[in-house]
N, C-alpha and C positions, 0 to 999 in steps of 0.2 A: 573036263567037259565045259564047254562054254554055253550060258545062257543068255538069249536075248530077249530084253523086254521090248514091248512097244507102245511109244508114248502117244498116247491121245490130245487134242487138241482141249482147252479149257471150254468148259460149258458157260455161255453169256447168258443172264435172266433180262429180257426186253420188255420185261410186263410193265414198267415205270414209263415207259415212252408215251404209250397211249394217255397215261394220265395226265401227264405236261401237256399234252397237243390238246388235250380236251380244254384245260385252263387256258392256254392261249387263245383258243377259238372265243372261248366265253369272254374273256378280257377285251380281245378285239372289237367282238358283236356289242359288249358292254360300252366299250368308248363310242362305237358307231351310234348307239342308241343315245348316250349321254350328248354326244355331239350333234345329233338331230333334234333331240329335245330342245337343246339349247338353243339352235338356229330357228326352232318354230316360235320359242317364247320371244326371241329379239326380234324376230319377223312381224309378230303379233303387236309387240311393242312400239315398233318403228311404224308400223300400218296405223295404230291407234295415234300416233304422236303427228304423223302426217295428216289423218284425219281432222285432229285439233288442230293442226298449222293451218289447212286450208280452211278450216272454219272460224278461224281468228282471222284471218287474210280476209274471209268474207264480210266478216262482223265489221271489222274496219273499213272495207268500202262500202258498206252500210251507212258508216259514220259519214263518210264524205259524201255518199248521196243524200244524207239528210241537211248536213250542212251546205249542200248547194242549193236545196229547197228553199234553206231558210235565207240564202243569199237571193233568189229568185224573187220571193215574197217579203222579205224582212225590211227594215229601216237601216240602210247602209251605214247612216249618220251614228248607228248606236254602237258601231264595231270600233271602239275607241282603243283596242289592244293593237300596240304598234309590233311589229314582228321583228323580233330580235335578232343581231346579226349573227353571220355564221359562227358556230362555237359558242355564242353567247347565251346566258340563261336569259328567260324571259324577265323583263322589266316590270316596274310597279303598275303599269298601265295594264298588266296580265294577270295581276294578283288579287282581283276582287272576288267577292263572296260568290259562293257557286250553289249549285251545278249552274255555270254560264257559258256562254257562246263565247267570251272575252277572257276567260279566266283559264290561265294554264295550271294553277295549282287546283282548281276546283272546276272542271271542264264539265262541259254537257254531260248528262248521261242518260243512256236508253237501253234497257232491258230488252234482250230478244226473246227470252223466254220466260219471263215473269219473275217476279222478288226484285232484288237488289243486285249492283255490281258485286257487293261483297258476298253475298248468298247465291248468285245465278250461275249457271252454266256457262251463259254466252250473253256480253254486254259489249258495248262501244262507249268510249269516253271521247269527246272531240270539243275542240276550240279553234278558234279562228284568230289569225294575226291579219294586221294590215301591212300590206307591202306598198303598195301605193293607192291611198285613199280616192275613191271616185269622187271628181269635181264636174259638176254638170256642165258648168258654163267654163270647160276648159279653152287653154290657148289654141288648141288644135281644132277648135271649132270655128274660130275666127281666120284660119289659115285659108291659102289658096293652092290646090284645092281644101276644103275642109276634112279633118280627119276626125272620127267619132271619139269621144270621150269614154275612158274607161278607167276602172280601177283593178288591183290586183290585190287578191286575199289569198293567203295561205292557210288551209286547213291541216290541222293536225288531229288525224284519227289514232286510236289504239283500240284494237278488238281484242277482247278475251274470250278464251273458249276452255271448257272443263273447268271452270271456277278459279281459273288462273294459271293454271299449269303452263298453257299456250297462249303467247300474245303477239301481235304483228303491229307495228307502228307503221303509219303512213303520213306522210306530208306532200300535198297537191296544191300546186298554184291555180288559181281560178281567175280568170279575166273576165270582168264583169261591165258590160255594156247595155245599155237600155235597146229596147225594141224601138225598129226606124218608123214609128208610128205615134201619133199622139198617147200620152198615157195619163189617164185623169179619171174623174167620173164622166160618164158617158150616158145619155138620155135623148129619147126621142122628143120630148118636151120635158119642162120640168117647172112646177110651181113650189113657192117659197111659203104658201099658206101655213101656217103653225112656225115651225123654226127650223130651219135647214141649217145646219153647222157645217162647214167644211174646213179642213184645217191646212193640210200640207198638200192638197193638190187642186189643180184646177178644173173648172167644169166644161164639158164641150158637148154641144145639142145642135142638131140640125133643124130644130123648131123653135118654138117660143120658150122664154123663160120669164115667170112673171114674178111679182113682189119682190123684185131686186132692192136689198136695203144696204145703208150705209155700213160698211166695215167696222169703222170706229167707233159706231154706237150698238152697245147690245140690245137685242129686241128680235121682232118677230122677221121672218124672210129668209131670203137668202144671202148667208154671210160669210165671210172667210175669216181664219182667224188674224188678229191685228196686231202688229208688231208696233208697239207705241212707241219704243226707243227710237224707229227709224220714221214710224210716221208715216206707214203702210202696211199692206197685208204681210204676212209671212211670205217667206220664199219657199216656190215650189219646189219638192225634194228632188223632181226630176230634172227641171229646167233651169231651176237658180233665180228663176224670176219670180217677181210678185204672183201669188195665187190670182187668178182672174175666171172671169165667166166669157165663154168665146160660143157665139151662136150664128148659124147661116140665116135664123130667122130674125126674130128682134129680143132685145132684153127691155123689159119693163118694172118701173116700180108700181105698178098697178098690180093688185091682188085678184082682179077681174079681168082683164084685157091685155092683149099685146098689140092689138091693132091701132090705128091712129084715133084720137080722139078718147072722151070717156076716162081720161088719166093714165091712157093705155100708150102713151107715146114713147118710143125708144130712148133708152138713157141718152144715146147720142143722136137725138133726133136731128133732122135736117131738112126734111121737105115740106114740114108746116112752120119752120121757125118758131116753135113754142117756146115761151117764154122761160119756163122749167127746167125743160130737157132740153138742152142746146148742143150743138155738135160740139163744144169742146167743155164736158161735164166734167169737172174737176173731183166730183165724188167717187166718180167712176172711172180713173184715168188708164188701166189697164184692161178695162171689157171691150169687147168688139163685137158687133152684130152686122146685120146687112145696112145698117147706115154708116157703118166704117167705125174707125178705132178712135179714141181719143188724140186729138194732134196736139204734143206737147212741144 
């Protein structure tokens, strides 16, 4: 008798697949979470750095604006720092004690939010190099047609933000030229009673000027600073000509009158041929009024 046995397939246990799947899902989700967190942190850092960079750029531009304001109102002759050649370090003319507009090593410092540049969150350091100095009586003024005189100055501004982590440097060339109208001291009328000292600017008036006195002698009255080495008043900073008084009325040495008589004759008096105030008054060779200028 032959016995036949039925062979059954082996039983497979799948209970571990679910655990592996759960672990893989958790790993993938964790990787996504780590990636998202890292990207968020990096984006926040980038946004902060961009903000600081923009703040530093704005601060450096503020330094340029401050320097331009100085060029408009300051003494250009005091800008003695010679702009170095491209790639060269600033020379000895730019190494002065600071903070100063003309010191590359110790530049002018302005804090935006209080404190000092060492402790503040935002500040700028700025200095000015002279590319081409302004010369009032330049050759272009005598050309045909005349060309306005001008100077070129390079403003170097470094803006700091966040106490120094971010900084931006700017170098801006500024072309400087005087306004196309008389620049000096203006008055409807002027009396030198007491002592009126004018140094590097001329005086313009459409009225009377009284008590005009000899510039070469210290005393009361309207006087300009005297250049004893050249035996004349100092040069006007704008026009490169000796400082002088200019009036559409009359200029008188009297402290009581600008009219004729009573000591009130114009300094270049012509109408009455006064013996003291003559048309060619060498005491005031650069002054001019309604009687005309001194004829040299």
